[in-house]
Backbone bond lengths (Angstrom), bond angles and torsions (degrees), N, CA, C in turn:
res aa  C-N    CA-C-N  psi(-1)  N-CA   C-N-CA  omega(-1)  CA-C   N-CA-C  phi
1 X - - - 1.453 - - 1.522 107.00 -
2 X 1.321 115.76 124.68 1.459 120.58 -177.95 1.525 109.65 -113.47
3 X 1.327 115.70 108.52 1.455 122.94 -178.91 1.522 111.14 -114.85
4 X 1.325 117.09 31.47 1.464 121.63 -176.15 1.529 113.03 -69.20
5 X 1.316 118.65 -13.06 1.467 121.66 178.62 1.528 112.24 -95.88
6 X 1.322 116.64 -0.23 1.464 121.82 -175.93 1.520 109.42 -99.49
7 X 1.345 116.00 137.63 1.463 118.02 -178.24 1.523 114.74 -121.22
8 X 1.310 119.00 -8.82 1.467 120.41 -179.92 1.525 109.81 -82.21
9 X 1.316 114.86 122.64 1.462 121.28 -175.06 1.532 113.08 -58.73
10 X 1.341 120.27 -43.87 1.476 117.78 179.52 1.527 112.73 -59.37
11 X 1.331 117.52 -37.62 1.466 120.00 178.02 1.522 111.51 -67.46
12 X 1.322 117.32 -41.42 1.471 120.72 177.84 1.523 110.72 -64.13
13 X 1.313 116.16 -42.43 1.469 120.27 -179.88 1.526 111.13 -66.51
14 X 1.324 116.56 -41.10 1.460 119.96 176.75 1.519 111.55 -63.48
15 X 1.324 116.43 -39.61 1.465 119.83 177.06 1.520 111.62 -66.05
16 X 1.330 116.62 -36.15 1.466 119.79 176.60 1.524 110.15 -63.28
17 X 1.308 116.17 -46.11 1.466 120.98 179.97 1.530 111.15 -61.83
18 X 1.326 116.54 -47.12 1.461 121.10 179.59 1.523 110.90 -64.68
19 X 1.328 117.07 -43.23 1.467 120.85 -179.40 1.524 111.31 -62.41
20 X 1.323 116.95 -39.53 1.465 120.00 178.75 1.527 110.03 -67.72
21 X 1.320 116.93 -44.35 1.461 121.08 -178.73 1.527 111.43 -61.73
22 X 1.336 116.57 -38.47 1.467 121.23 -178.67 1.530 112.46 -89.05
23 X 1.333 116.34 4.76 1.463 122.69 176.45 1.533 112.71 61.17
24 X 1.340 115.51 40.91 1.464 119.72 174.30 1.523 108.62 -63.57
25 X 1.313 115.97 151.47 1.461 120.51 179.80 1.526 110.94 -61.57
26 X 1.357 116.67 -40.35 1.459 120.43 179.44 1.523 109.70 -168.55
27 X 1.316 115.07 170.83 1.454 123.49 171.93 1.515 106.86 -123.49
28 X 1.320 116.42 131.28 1.461 122.22 178.32 1.522 107.69 -106.84
29 X 1.339 116.01 125.52 1.464 121.58 178.52 1.527 108.61 -129.28
30 X 1.327 116.42 168.50 1.461 118.45 -175.99 1.528 114.47 -89.42
31 X 1.328 117.97 -12.14 1.461 120.22 -179.68 1.525 109.45 -152.34
32 X 1.303 116.51 103.32 1.470 122.39 -176.29 1.532 112.71 -63.28
33 X 1.328 116.88 -21.01 1.477 120.74 -178.23 1.528 111.92 -62.73
34 X 1.324 119.09 -23.86 1.465 120.21 179.78 1.526 111.46 -62.74
35 X 1.320 116.76 -24.44 1.477 120.47 -179.33 1.521 112.28 -65.60
36 X 1.321 116.99 -18.30 1.459 121.08 -179.77 1.520 113.52 -91.33
37 X 1.319 117.80 -2.54 1.461 120.21 -178.52 1.525 110.66 -82.71
38 X 1.322 115.37 150.64 1.462 120.55 178.02 1.529 110.94 -62.53
39 X 1.333 116.75 -36.02 1.465 120.34 179.89 1.530 110.39 -61.58
40 X 1.324 117.14 -43.88 1.462 121.23 178.68 1.527 110.19 -65.09
41 X 1.316 116.36 -49.26 1.464 120.78 -177.28 1.519 112.47 -61.80
42 X 1.329 116.80 -33.82 1.462 120.41 -179.78 1.520 112.92 -65.39
43 X 1.328 117.18 -34.15 1.458 121.18 -179.66 1.527 111.63 -90.30
44 X 1.315 116.69 -36.72 1.468 120.38 -174.01 1.526 113.30 -77.33
45 X 1.317 117.85 -15.65 1.466 124.17 -178.68 1.536 112.96 39.79
46 X 1.291 116.61 58.50 1.483 127.79 175.13 1.528 114.86 70.24
47 X 1.317 118.79 7.74 1.472 119.25 -179.72 1.521 111.59 -59.66
48 X 1.328 117.26 -28.88 1.470 120.58 179.75 1.525 112.22 -65.17
49 X 1.324 117.35 -16.42 1.468 120.38 176.69 1.526 112.16 -79.32
50 X 1.326 117.27 -22.15 1.462 121.67 -173.40 1.522 113.63 -113.13
51 X 1.315 116.47 -17.13 1.460 121.94 -176.63 1.526 109.73 -106.79
52 X 1.328 118.55 128.40 1.467 118.74 172.91 1.537 109.46 -64.15
53 X 1.314 116.21 124.24 1.464 122.13 176.90 1.523 107.37 -120.02
54 X 1.323 115.30 121.21 1.462 121.23 -176.99 1.515 110.46 -110.61
55 X 1.316 114.62 145.83 1.458 121.01 178.35 1.525 110.02 -97.97
56 X 1.318 115.25 123.45 1.466 122.33 172.09 1.526 106.03 -133.59
57 X 1.339 116.82 101.92 1.467 118.98 178.62 1.532 110.57 -59.66
58 X 1.319 115.88 151.27 1.463 119.82 -176.87 1.529 112.05 -55.57
59 X 1.318 117.45 -33.56 1.473 120.19 -179.64 1.530 112.05 -65.48
60 X 1.332 117.40 -19.43 1.469 122.19 179.97 1.536 112.91 -105.42
61 X 1.309 116.81 -1.48 1.472 120.57 -171.98 1.523 112.88 -63.41
62 X 1.307 118.36 -43.29 1.461 121.39 -178.24 1.528 110.20 -57.83
63 X 1.326 116.56 -48.33 1.471 120.36 179.57 1.524 111.75 -66.72
64 X 1.328 117.51 -35.41 1.465 121.32 176.43 1.527 110.37 -60.65
65 X 1.331 116.46 -46.20 1.466 120.23 -179.87 1.523 111.35 -64.74
66 X 1.328 117.49 -40.86 1.471 120.37 176.53 1.527 111.20 -62.61
67 X 1.334 116.23 -38.85 1.467 120.75 177.63 1.523 110.49 -62.58
68 X 1.324 117.18 -45.73 1.461 120.74 179.14 1.529 110.37 -62.51
69 X 1.319 116.00 -40.29 1.468 120.64 178.53 1.530 110.06 -62.16
70 X 1.326 117.61 -41.46 1.463 120.92 179.61 1.523 112.21 -67.05
71 X 1.321 116.77 -17.66 1.460 122.00 177.41 1.529 112.31 -96.67
72 X 1.326 116.71 15.51 1.455 120.47 173.63 1.512 115.91 91.58
73 X 1.323 118.10 5.84 1.466 120.55 178.31 1.520 109.66 -86.06
74 X 1.320 116.40 139.15 1.457 121.67 170.17 1.525 106.78 -82.11
75 X 1.311 115.93 135.52 1.459 120.71 179.38 1.529 106.99 -100.32
76 X 1.313 115.70 114.50 1.456 122.98 -176.91 1.516 109.21 -110.71
77 X 1.298 116.58 140.07 1.453 121.17 176.60 1.513 110.08 -114.73
78 X 1.301 115.38 138.65 1.461 120.11 174.83 1.521 106.26 -93.44
79 X 1.326 115.53 97.26 1.467 120.22 -171.14 1.521 110.24 -158.06
80 X 1.314 116.38 145.36 1.454 122.25 175.20 1.531 108.28 -87.62
81 X 1.322 116.52 109.37 1.461 121.70 176.71 1.524 108.33 -132.53
82 X 1.318 116.27 173.24 1.462 120.65 178.70 1.527 111.56 -63.19
83 X 1.339 117.33 -25.81 1.471 121.02 -177.20 1.530 113.47 -109.35
84 X 1.318 117.35 13.41 1.467 119.96 -179.28 1.519 110.98 -62.12
85 X 1.320 115.20 145.33 1.470 122.25 173.87 1.524 107.40 -98.42
86 X 1.301 116.82 140.65 1.459 120.56 179.61 1.530 110.43 -71.48
87 X 1.308 115.65 136.86 1.459 122.41 -175.34 1.524 112.20 -51.43
88 X 1.309 117.84 -46.68 1.467 120.91 -175.37 1.525 112.90 -72.56
89 X 1.324 117.84 -10.99 1.467 121.71 178.91 1.526 112.52 -105.23
90 X 1.315 117.11 -5.71 1.458 120.99 -172.89 1.531 111.02 -91.01
91 X 1.320 116.43 132.53 1.467 121.59 175.20 1.527 107.93 -96.42
92 X 1.314 115.89 108.60 1.462 121.36 -177.47 1.525 111.47 -71.02
93 X 1.335 117.32 131.79 1.466 119.24 171.98 1.529 108.86 -71.89
94 X 1.325 116.32 155.63 1.472 119.19 178.74 1.516 111.20 -60.65
95 X 1.320 116.34 -44.69 1.467 121.00 -177.04 1.529 109.03 -99.39
96 X 1.321 115.09 101.41 1.461 118.62 178.46 1.523 110.44 -147.96
97 X 1.313 114.25 154.82 1.458 122.98 172.38 1.526 105.78 -115.56
98 X 1.320 116.45 124.85 1.461 121.27 178.14 1.523 107.90 -97.88
99 X 1.322 116.46 110.85 1.461 122.36 178.67 1.519 109.65 -89.81
100 X 1.320 115.44 122.80 1.458 121.54 176.08 1.522 108.38 -97.50
101 X 1.317 116.91 143.64 1.455 121.10 -176.98 1.515 113.21 -85.75
102 X 1.311 113.75 176.11 1.469 120.89 175.38 1.518 108.52 -63.91
103 X 1.314 115.62 155.05 1.452 120.18 -169.90 1.531 114.99 -66.20
104 X 1.287 119.65 -26.47 1.467 120.29 176.62 1.522 111.87 -115.00
105 X 1.309 117.35 -36.26 1.463 121.40 -173.45 1.519 114.33 -90.46
106 X 1.317 118.47 -17.74 1.458 121.19 -175.76 1.526 111.39 81.64
107 X 1.314 115.96 -154.40 1.462 121.19 -178.69 1.530 108.90 -83.43
108 X 1.336 117.41 123.25 1.466 119.72 178.82 1.528 111.90 -60.83
109 X 1.335 115.36 149.73 1.462 123.25 -176.60 1.524 112.88 -51.03
110 X 1.320 117.81 -39.73 1.466 120.27 -175.58 1.529 112.93 -60.12
111 X 1.334 117.56 -25.95 1.468 120.57 -179.77 1.526 112.11 -88.79
112 X 1.318 117.24 -25.04 1.464 120.29 -177.47 1.526 111.78 -59.70
113 X 1.323 116.60 -31.70 1.470 120.25 -177.00 1.528 113.31 -69.78
114 X 1.323 118.02 -21.31 1.470 119.16 -178.97 1.527 112.82 -102.25
115 X 1.325 116.67 -0.74 1.467 119.57 179.24 1.524 110.13 -73.51
116 X 1.316 115.75 139.78 1.466 120.59 173.74 1.523 110.88 -78.68
117 X 1.315 116.60 -33.86 1.469 122.07 -179.75 1.526 108.67 -153.74
118 X 1.318 115.33 152.27 1.460 121.77 167.92 1.517 107.44 -111.23
119 X 1.305 115.25 138.61 1.459 121.67 179.94 1.521 107.46 -117.89
120 X 1.305 114.97 140.68 1.453 121.66 -177.61 1.521 109.06 -126.94
121 X 1.309 116.11 140.76 1.459 121.52 176.01 1.527 107.49 -91.32
122 X 1.331 117.11 124.20 1.472 118.74 179.48 1.529 110.41 -58.87
123 X 1.328 115.29 138.76 1.463 120.87 -179.73 1.514 108.87 -133.86
124 X 1.301 116.08 142.50 1.451 120.43 -173.49 1.526 113.51 -123.34
125 X 1.310 116.84 -3.54 1.458 120.67 179.50 1.517 111.66 -97.70
126 X 1.298 115.88 -165.82 1.463 122.09 -177.89 1.527 111.42 -86.33
127 X 1.333 117.43 -36.70 1.468 121.07 -178.92 1.521 108.41 -65.98
128 X 1.340 117.15 137.10 1.460 120.74 -169.40 1.519 115.70 -89.05
129 X 1.325 118.62 -5.24 1.465 117.25 179.09 1.525 111.31 -158.05
130 X 1.335 113.92 156.29 1.461 121.69 174.50 1.519 109.45 -91.70
131 X 1.314 116.57 164.92 1.458 121.71 171.08 1.525 108.46 -58.65
132 X 1.326 117.20 144.41 1.462 121.45 -174.95 1.531 111.98 -62.23
133 X 1.320 118.48 -35.57 1.462 119.72 177.29 1.522 110.76 -66.21
134 X 1.317 116.34 -43.86 1.466 120.33 179.21 1.531 109.84 -62.51
135 X 1.319 117.09 -44.57 1.469 121.10 179.09 1.523 111.23 -60.58
136 X 1.321 116.05 -46.68 1.465 120.08 178.53 1.520 111.42 -61.42
137 X 1.323 116.62 -40.10 1.466 120.82 179.81 1.532 111.28 -64.51
138 X 1.319 117.14 -41.64 1.461 120.12 178.36 1.535 111.34 -62.87
139 X 1.306 116.46 -42.93 1.475 119.85 178.81 1.521 111.36 -66.44
140 X 1.305 116.23 -42.25 1.458 119.54 179.94 1.523 110.91 -64.65
141 X 1.325 117.57 -38.20 1.463 120.00 176.64 1.527 110.24 -64.16
142 X 1.326 117.72 -44.39 1.465 120.23 -179.46 1.526 110.22 -61.81
143 X 1.334 117.54 -42.88 1.464 121.06 176.62 1.532 109.48 -59.68
144 X 1.323 116.27 -49.08 1.464 121.50 -177.98 1.525 110.76 -60.88
145 X 1.312 116.29 -45.15 1.468 121.21 -180.00 1.528 110.70 -59.19
146 X 1.326 116.92 -42.32 1.454 120.60 -178.75 1.528 112.69 -69.51
147 X 1.318 117.19 -24.55 1.463 120.35 -175.29 1.526 113.70 -111.04
148 X 1.334 116.38 12.93 1.465 119.25 174.62 1.523 109.31 -62.75
149 X 1.319 117.40 143.85 1.469 118.51 176.69 1.521 110.28 -61.31
150 X 1.307 116.22 136.47 1.467 121.51 177.59 1.527 107.76 -77.70
151 X 1.322 115.31 130.51 1.463 118.98 177.66 1.511 109.04 -108.04
152 X 1.281 115.20 145.81 1.455 121.47 178.46 1.535 106.73 -84.63
153 X 1.315 117.01 123.82 1.468 120.57 -176.81 1.524 112.54 -60.83
154 X 1.328 117.89 -23.67 1.473 119.65 179.58 1.538 110.37 -74.78
155 X 1.329 117.50 -15.68 1.463 120.38 179.77 1.523 111.30 -85.20
156 X 1.336 116.91 -13.75 1.457 120.08 -178.56 1.519 110.20 -76.93
157 X 1.297 116.16 151.08 1.458 120.33 178.46 1.500 110.84 -116.09
């Protein structure tokens, strides 16, 4: 989960908590120092102790994403575009980085060109977007759901 474009501490802390609960590989943020604030700790409820959180300043984000892409990761953006795939119809690859956009502006144009896919959450009301933490949580759950280990029903008791 890549939240390097997000600056509101409650959203970062909520994403840390959700990422830890869903066993994400890591959370990428733009300033690791926020993890030491009382505001972050109050929302994250110690998730920062169990989840790897990496700092990638926004000025380095483009190169970070290209590096991940060169290592076989698909770079996915959570964004409403003309070519977005609906979340419930998208088959997540095992190796992917989910880029979350800025809280009001979304994903800046410069990053859209390196995305492998854009994913959109279906919406049926008048308001055009969800809170970034909620959006990230929905995507992370869908990824997790798709990659849960398959259990054989005959093994259940």
